[in-house]
N, C-alpha and C positions, 0 to 999 in steps of 0.2 A: 175197614180198620179196626184197628181195636187199641189199646190205649187212651190217653187220659188227651186231650187236644189245651194244651195251653197259647191265650196270643200277650204279646208282650211289647210293649210299645215301651221308646228309649230304647231300640236295640241291635243299634249298627256297632256299640261301642259300650265300654264301661261294664257294669253290673250287670243289664239287659242281655249283651251279647254275649257273655259267657253264663247267664242263667240259660238262653238259647242253646248252647253248642254244651250243655249240661243236660239237657233232658234231650236235644235231640239221640247223645250218646247213650243215654238210657231207653230208647224206642219209644219218643213219647209225640205227637203231633203238635208244630208249634207254629203258632201267626208272631208275623213278626213285624212292625212297626217302626218305622224311621223316617225323617227326612230325605238322609241323605240317600241314596238310592245303593250308587256303587258297596259305601260299606255293607249299607242294607243288605245286599244280595253277596258280599265276602262270607260272610255271617251266615249266612242261610245255607252259602256250600259246606260251612262247617258242624254245618248242626244235621248235617242226613239230608236223604230223600224226602223227607215227613216235615221241612221246613217251609214257609211259604210265604217269603217273602212282598211286602204292599203299605207301597211309600206314602208315607202317612202324616201331616202338621195335624199333631193332635191340640192346637191352639182353634182350632179347626172342628166345630163339633159334627160336622157333613163327614170329614175327614173320619172320624174315631167312628160313626155308626159304617160308613163302611166299611172300614177294616173289619169292625164285626158283620157284615155280609157277608164279607169275600171268606172268613173264615167259616163262617154258616153252609157256605153256599158248598166248600170247597169239602171239609171235615164234617157236613151235618149237625155236630153239635158244637157248645164249649162245656171244659170241664173250669179250668181255671182263666181268669186277665188277671193283667200287674199289671200295674201302670207304675210304670218305672220313669216315663221320661222329667227328667227335671234341667233347671239351669239357673245359672249365681250369677251374681256380682257381686263385688267387694267396696261397698260403699256404704257409712258410715250412716244414719238415720238421720241429720243434718244434712246428710250433703245429698238425697233421695230427690231423682225428679219424677215426676208423673209419668215418665214414660216408664222410667227400669221397675217402679209401682205395676204398672201397666205389665208390659212385657217379662217381667217373673212371675207374674201371678197366673196367667195366660199358660205358663208352660207347667208350672208349678200344681197350683191348685184349679183350674180353670180343667185342664186334661186330666184329672184323678175327679170330677166331677163330672165329662165329658163320659170316659169310660167305665165309672161305675154305671149310671142314666140308662143309657148306652146296652149294657149286659144284662142289668137287672131285670126287665122281661123276660128273658130267656130264660135266664133262674128260675126266675117263680112260674113259666110255665111248666119245667123241667120239675121244680120244687126241690130244686140242690143246685152249687154249685160255693166258686169259691171265691172273693174278688182280694187281691194284698196288692195296698199300697205302700210303694219305696220311701219310707219317709228320712225323717233325719234326728237323731240323740240335740242335733240343734232346732228344732224345735219342742224340747225341749224346756233343754237348757239354753240360754244367751248368752255362749262362754265366748264366742269368735263379736263383737259386736261391727265388723265393717263385712259381716254376712245379712246384718237388719232383715234386710226386706225378707229373702230366702231362709233367716228361722222364722221370723212370722205367716211367711207363706206356709215353711209345712207345719206348725203348729195347727191354723186353722183343717190342714190333710186328716191333722191328728183326730181332730176333735171333729169334722163332718164323718169320719169313717164313725169312729165313736158313736155319733149318733144314727147308723145306719143302723150298723148292729141292733141298736137299742130298738129298732125301726122295726127289725126284719124278724126277732127273735119270738114276739109271739106268734106271729102264724108260718110263719119259713129259718126254721132255728135249723133246718141245714144248708142253712145258702150264709157261709162261713165271711167274715170283714176281716180282714186279721193289720196290722200294722206290721212294718219292721222299719228298723230304727240304728240304722248303722250310721259308725264311729265317724271318725277320716273314711275313707277307701282313697288306693291310686287309684287313680281314671282320672283320664282327660276334662273330668267335670273343674279338675284344681284351672289347668291350663287354660278352660275355656272363662274362668271365673275371672283369670289372674291377681298376680301376687295381694298379698306377702304372701300367704300359705305356700307350700310344697312339701308333695306326701305321698313317703315313697315306701312302700310295702316291706313290714318290718321295724322299722324307728316306730320310734315312742313321741307322744302331740301327749301334750298334759294329761302327762301319767300312761295313755293306754296305746297302746298295740296299733300301729295302721295296716289296716288288714287290708290284702289285692281283691280285687271284684272277685276271679274266683270265687273267695272262701267266700266272700257273703250270698255271691249264690249256689253254689252249698248251703246254707243254711235255709235258705227262703226253697229249694228241693224240695229240704226237710220240714219247711211248715208243711211246702203244700201237701206232704204223704201225713204230716198229724198235725190242721190247724189251730192256731192257739191268735187270740185276740191281738196282744202284743212284742216281738219278738228282736231283744235286743242281744247284741254282739259276743257282750262278754258283761261278766261281773263288776268290771270295774268300769263298765259306764252306768251300769242297774245304777252300782254305787255312789257312781257320780251326780248323779235325776235325783235321788233318796234322798239325801246327800242337800242340794237345792233345794229342794220345796220340805224337807224340817226345817229349816232356816234362810231365805230368800236372802234376807240381809247381811247376814254373814256368809252366808257363802259365796255374795258375790266383793265384802270387802273384802275376804283371803285371798279370790280372784286376782283382783286391782291390785294387791299388797306382790303376788307372784308375776304379774303380769309385770307392772312396775321394775323389781329385782332383777326379771330378766329379760329386762330392755337397755 
C-alpha cells in the first residue's frame, strides 16, 4: 500500500468525519475512532475502501491504544494522528459541578493525552510522525463565559501540545505537534452542548464568519501537507487573540460592553 496512514478520533461526524472523507478521496488510508458505531461506519463508507472504522471510547486509555494497535496491524504504520474528539457544555464557572468538569476534561483533554502517549513510541521508532490536536480559539480567548470548562480544557490542550513540541524538538525534530484553532464551526457539537449558541456556516458571530466542517477539514489536510505549530482558521481570529493578549483588561471590558448592547 502507498500513501499516508492517518488516525482520526471523533470521526463519526463534524470535523473528524469531514476530514476522513477528504483524506479518503485523496487516496489516504484512514483509521477512524468514535463511540457511535453506525455513524462511524457510514463515514467510513464515504471515505472509501481504505477507511477502517474502530469503535473507540476516547475517555478510556485502553480503547485509544486499541485504535492504535488495529491501525498498525491493518496498515503497518501510522503517519499522522489527529486528536479531534470533543465535548462541550454550556455552564458558567459558578454553576459547574464535579461531573461537568470530569466529563468534559475526560473527552477534551485526557483523550488528547492518551492519543499522544499511545502513538509516540511508534513515531519515535520511525523517527518521524505528526500529531494534530484539534483545539479551539476559545482556549485562547474566553469570549463565551458559558463555555467555561470547555475553554479551560482546550487551553490545557494548547499548553500540553506546546510542552510536547519542546520535549521532542532536541532529539526528534521530525515529529511534529500541531494545534488547530477553529473559531465557531457549524457541527452537531452545538446541538449537544445546548443553547444559547446557534451556529450556521456562513453567518457572522463576534465579527468572524462561522465555518463549515468541510472548510476546517480542508485546512487540516493542508496542515498535514505542511506542518506548522499552530493553525488558525482566519486572520480575524488571529487578530482577536492578539488583541486579547495585548491588553486583557481592555479586551474584556470592551467585550462586556458589546455583549450588554447586544442583549
